[in-house]
TIKEMAR-385436 format. One record per residue (C-alpha): residue number from 1; residue in three letters; chain; x, y, z. Coordinates in Angstrom, 3 decimals. Layout:
BEGIN
   n res chain        u        v        w
 NUM ALA     A        X        Y        Z
...
END
This chain:
BEGIN
   n res chain        u        v        w
   1 UNK     A  -58.493   -5.485  -26.422
   2 UNK     A  -56.665   -4.205  -29.491
   3 UNK     A  -56.222   -0.467  -29.898
   4 UNK     A  -55.219    1.410  -33.027
   5 UNK     A  -52.461    3.994  -32.902
   6 UNK     A  -55.104    6.757  -32.723
   7 UNK     A  -56.861    4.965  -29.857
   8 UNK     A  -53.569    4.455  -28.005
   9 UNK     A  -52.695    8.143  -28.366
  10 UNK     A  -56.202    9.201  -27.264
  11 UNK     A  -56.044    6.958  -24.169
  12 UNK     A  -52.631    8.342  -23.234
  13 UNK     A  -53.824   11.924  -23.689
  14 UNK     A  -56.945   11.178  -21.593
  15 UNK     A  -54.744    9.764  -18.818
  16 UNK     A  -56.316    6.299  -18.907
  17 UNK     A  -53.022    4.761  -20.128
  18 UNK     A  -49.617    5.821  -18.817
  19 UNK     A  -46.203    4.895  -20.167
  20 UNK     A  -42.904    5.921  -18.604
  21 UNK     A  -40.790    6.901  -20.423
  22 UNK     A  -43.174    7.907  -23.209
  23 UNK     A  -42.168    8.980  -26.686
  24 UNK     A  -44.956    9.578  -29.215
  25 UNK     A  -42.646    8.300  -31.974
  26 UNK     A  -42.779    4.845  -30.360
  27 UNK     A  -46.533    4.436  -31.063
  28 UNK     A  -47.024    2.034  -33.980
  29 UNK     A  -50.228    0.991  -35.859
  30 UNK     A  -51.536   -1.166  -32.983
  31 UNK     A  -48.681   -1.292  -30.468
  32 UNK     A  -46.118    0.751  -28.602
  33 UNK     A  -42.429   -0.002  -29.038
  34 UNK     A  -40.470   -0.516  -25.844
  35 UNK     A  -36.770   -0.174  -25.122
  36 UNK     A  -34.806   -2.956  -23.506
  37 UNK     A  -32.971   -2.319  -20.268
  38 UNK     A  -29.613   -3.941  -19.577
  39 UNK     A  -30.949   -6.804  -17.421
  40 UNK     A  -31.656  -10.233  -18.913
  41 UNK     A  -32.502  -13.636  -17.473
  42 UNK     A  -31.061  -16.638  -19.252
  43 UNK     A  -32.461  -20.128  -18.800
  44 UNK     A  -30.312  -22.865  -17.310
  45 UNK     A  -32.177  -25.604  -19.192
  46 UNK     A  -29.713  -28.302  -18.186
  47 UNK     A  -30.784  -28.113  -14.508
  48 UNK     A  -34.384  -29.340  -14.858
  49 UNK     A  -36.114  -31.844  -17.149
  50 UNK     A  -39.002  -29.392  -17.710
  51 UNK     A  -40.333  -26.029  -16.541
  52 UNK     A  -43.063  -26.434  -13.937
  53 UNK     A  -44.529  -23.165  -12.588
  54 UNK     A  -46.125  -25.025   -9.659
  55 UNK     A  -42.698  -26.120   -8.361
  56 UNK     A  -39.973  -23.877   -6.971
  57 UNK     A  -37.105  -23.986   -9.462
  58 UNK     A  -34.710  -21.365   -8.070
  59 UNK     A  -31.818  -22.180  -10.414
  60 UNK     A  -33.915  -22.202  -13.604
  61 UNK     A  -32.705  -18.735  -14.667
  62 UNK     A  -29.808  -16.467  -13.867
  63 UNK     A  -29.557  -12.722  -14.248
  64 UNK     A  -27.095  -11.349  -16.779
  65 UNK     A  -26.092   -7.680  -16.860
  66 UNK     A  -23.559   -6.702  -19.529
  67 UNK     A  -20.761   -4.405  -18.342
  68 UNK     A  -20.663   -0.864  -19.741
  69 UNK     A  -21.130   -0.882  -23.511
  70 UNK     A  -20.613   -4.663  -23.740
  71 UNK     A  -23.355   -6.148  -25.975
  72 UNK     A  -25.704   -8.923  -24.965
  73 UNK     A  -25.644  -11.430  -27.811
  74 UNK     A  -28.660  -13.658  -28.378
  75 UNK     A  -27.968  -16.544  -30.760
  76 UNK     A  -30.583  -18.195  -33.020
  77 UNK     A  -32.767  -20.636  -31.093
  78 UNK     A  -31.952  -19.136  -27.684
  79 UNK     A  -34.646  -17.734  -25.399
  80 UNK     A  -34.138  -15.111  -22.707
  81 UNK     A  -36.291  -12.776  -20.668
  82 UNK     A  -35.467   -9.106  -21.046
  83 UNK     A  -36.352   -6.171  -18.806
  84 UNK     A  -37.932   -3.155  -20.401
  85 UNK     A  -36.605    0.307  -19.700
END
């Protein structure tokens, strides 16, 4: 389902959609912006020949949490998972 910004706002006001934290300024034409938290998971691609969701691959990713105001730098071509705030 694709909702317009007016539909998103109406659903939030009706209580059928809840966002926490919510800021009305984050509603866009057909989406809601999110803020990234400070937790990321980087892929350790060198450990496995391929990603197979049916197999336990415990060392496939590792959690990265920058210290204080230290930035997390994502270089071109890299892929990470980020937590939303």
